[in-house]
N, C-alpha and C positions, 0 to 999 in steps of 0.2 A: 369487497366484490376482488376474485384472483385475476390480476392484469395481464397474465402471461399463462401461454400456453406451450407445453413442446410435443411436438409428436416427434418420436425415433423411434431408435431402438434399443433393448432391455437384454443384458448377454450375462454372465455368469463369466469371470475372469480368473484363467489359471495361469499362474504367474508366478517367474521363476528369476530370483536375479544373481547373477552368475557373474565370472570375469569378463566374459567377453562374449559375443556372440557366435557361435559356431558356424563354418564355411558350411557348404553341400556337404553331406554323407558323414560328416562330421561328429563323434560325440565329445560332449566338455560336460567332466562331472565336477561334483561340485554345486554348492547352489541352495539357495534358499526358497522354499515354495510359498506362497501363496493363493486363496482361493477369495477372492472380493466380488461384490456384483458389480457389474461396469456395465456395458452401451454407450456411445456416445450420446441418446437421446436422455436415460437413466440416470450418466454422468451431469449432462445438461440441469437435467430436472431438479437433482439430489442440491448442484450447486446454486441453482434459484434459492431452493425452499432452505436450505441453512444459512445462505447470508443474507435471507433474509425478506424474500417476496413469495409471495402467497404465488403457487405454481398445480394447473391440473398437467398429469402427463397422460399422452395418448401411444400405447403400444400393443401389440402383441406378442406374446408370450406362448409357452406349451403349459399342460396341464400335467405338473410334474414337478419334485422336488426343488429341483431349481427356479423354478415359474414360482413355488410358492413362496421360498425363501427371500427372493426380490423382494416381492409384493409386502412381506413383511416390513423388509428392509425399510422403502420405500413409506411407508405407511410413520415407520418412528418417523421418520426425517419431516413428517407433515406434509408428504404431498398427495393432492387428491388423488387417489386411486380409484375413481368409480370409474375412469375411463379407459384403463388396458382390458386389454382382451384376453380370455383363455382359447389357447385352440386346442383341443384333444389331438387333429390328425399333425404334428408337428412337435418336436422338442422346443425347449428354450433358446435362445441361441446362446451360441458359447466362443472367448477365445483365448488361444494359448498366447503368452506371450512373453517373451526374451526380455529381460533389461539386463545392459551389460555395468560392468564397475561406473564408465561417465553417465550415465544415463541414460541414455539413448537405447529407445527399443525395437523390436521386432515383431509385430503381430500379425497373426491370421483368425480370421473369423468364420465359424461355420454358422450362417445368420438365422436358421431352424424357421422358428415361425414369424421372424421379422423379417422374414421374406414373402410371408403370405397378407401383410397390411394393403389391402383392396382400397379404390377410389369409394368402395361401395361403406366398409368401415369408418371412411372420413366422412361421410356423409350423414351417418349415425351422430357425428359431433358436430355437424355443421353448427348449432346455435351457440354451442357454448364455444366454437370459433371464434363467431361474429361479436361474444359476448367477450371478448378478451382485447386489450389492450395492443399486446405484441404476441405474435405467432413464433416460435424459432424450432428451426428446423434443421437437419443434417442430412447424409444420405447412405445410410445404413437399413434405409427400408425404400420398396420398392417405388424409381420415378414415377412413375403413374398416381401414384398416392400422394405424393410431394407435391407436384402439379396440380392437383386438383385440389389438394389443402390452401395450395399459394394463390387459387382462383376464386377461392370460397371466401380468403382473407381479402384479396386486394377490391372485393367486390362491395366486401361490407366495412372498408374503411380499417381494418385491422392490418397493421404493420408487422410483413413479413422479413422476418431473420433468419437470414440460411446459410449453416458451416457448411462449408461443399465439402466435404468430408466426408466417403475417402475420393478422392478428385474423380471429377466424371465430367465430361461434353455437357453443356447447358443449353439448353435452346434459347433462341431471343424471348419469347415468350412467359418464358419463365423469367429471366432476367428480369424483363422491364417492369415485373411488378413487384419487384424487391424493393422494399425500404434501404436493406441492407445488406454487405453480403460478405464475409469474413474470412478468405479466404487464407493460406501459410505460402511458404514460396513457392514447394512444386505444384499445390492447386491454382493458384495464380498464373504458372507458368503455361498449365494445361486450357485453364480456359481462353487465356491472350494469346497464346505464341510468345509473349516477352520473356524474354531470359530474367530472372528474381535473381541477381545475386548481390542486392544490396539496396538501399534508398532507392538510389536513382531509379534501378529498375523497379521496384515496387511502385512508382509513383507513374512510370509507363503502362504498368500491368493495370493502375488502378483507372487511368486516363484510359483504357479500354473499355473498362466494365463500365465505368460513368458514362462512354459514349453509345452503350449497346442497352442502357434506360435504368439501370440500376441509380439508386437515389444518394446510395452513402457505402465506402467501400472502406472498409480495416482491413488492411496485411497485413501479418502476424508475422513478424521475422525472428522469432527465437529469440535468443541471448541478445541481439540488437533491439527489438521492442517494438512497438509495430507503428503502420501508417497509417495515418483519418484521412480520407481524402472525400470530399465531395463540391458541389459547386460553389459552395461559399468558404469553404474550410481546406485546411491544406497542412499538418504536422505532424512531425514526430515525434512520438513518445516513448521516451529509452526505458530500457527494463530496468527492472533490481537486479540489484545482481548479488546473486544468491549459487552456494555450492550446491549444486544438482545431482540427487538422489536416483531420481526416476520421473521421465516426463509425459510418462503416461499420464493421458485425461487434461494437461497442464491447457489444451485447447481450449476442453471441454468448461474447465472453470472458468475458463478467459468468457466464456458466451453468454455461459450463466449468467455470472458478476456483469457483463458488461450489457445485458438485458437488467438486472435489478436497477443498475444506477441511472439505464434509461428510464425506469419505471418511477422512481423516485424524484424525476427531473430535471436531473444531471446533464447538462448539457453536452452533445457526442464525445469531445474531447475530454472532459471532464468523466465521464461513463468508462471511456478506455483508458484512464492512468486508474480508475478504481480495478477496472478487469485486470490492469497489470499487476496489482498490487496481490490479487487473488490466484494468478498464476504464480507468481513467485512463490508462495509459501505451497502452494502445491507441488512444486518439482523439487522442494525440498523435503518432501518425506515418499514413501513407498506406496504405487496403489493406486488405483484408479478415486473408489468414492471413498477409500481410507483417508486419500490427502486431501480433499476439499476442505480447505477453512470454513471455521464459526464465523460470524459479525461479528463478533466480539474479537478474536485473533485478525482481522481483516481490518477491522475499526485501528487496530493499532499500529498499524503499516501503515495502511491510509491518511496520511499528515500531510494539511496544505504546505506546500514549499516554503521557505524561510523571504 
């Protein structure tokens, strides 16, 4: 049985790698163009599948060439695509991404069909949510769909992991039903009002989220690593040192690998270490789904500490 369900966005990424991200009104010549399947939900589903976990993916795409291309790509990775909905009234989601020489990116997303995923669509997959051990979601789909899916999962005992990206204000009702939340620095600050400029700030922000009812908090801190915080655990997990080429989808790879680690029975700390290995591989490559490692690649880096 597939233990993991991902509900989220499906996009096509149009990416240009250039020396620097242009200022407003400026044109920068030169660069390399790539077109890849993307979207935070799709990236996370591909990460789960490629790293070794069976996964069901719920998303809404346009009835167009971009949506069809994405479906074919997901199927090749072994994702269960039977829950993906084609919508003839909106185009598939698109993302325009600029990546500079240091690997930092600037992204603009036109959500298209992603913005039309409704609670009624979630109701149609409610039984599949109840049969899953973990439900992984993000915020590139409408909040009513996220909240409704989380409520179904909570009632059934399915563990809900929320990657709160893009950053948004979340209700106490949603937070109190989460098994885990995985914000980055800026998302942590928006959710808690705490300035997250390092480990101490991340710990303070995590404590605010725990007080609001989240059971486990993992704050990702880029090149520093990730903080694991719960009622029983508080640990700083350092990042692997790599030369970053493109940070696009690094967080998505982290979340997908984290779910696989948990589904395989690892402790929370072990699963986060596993996820940091996966994201380290991804930032050394260009693109979103094109950067996601296989399980064999991940196992070669994920060695026990001496």
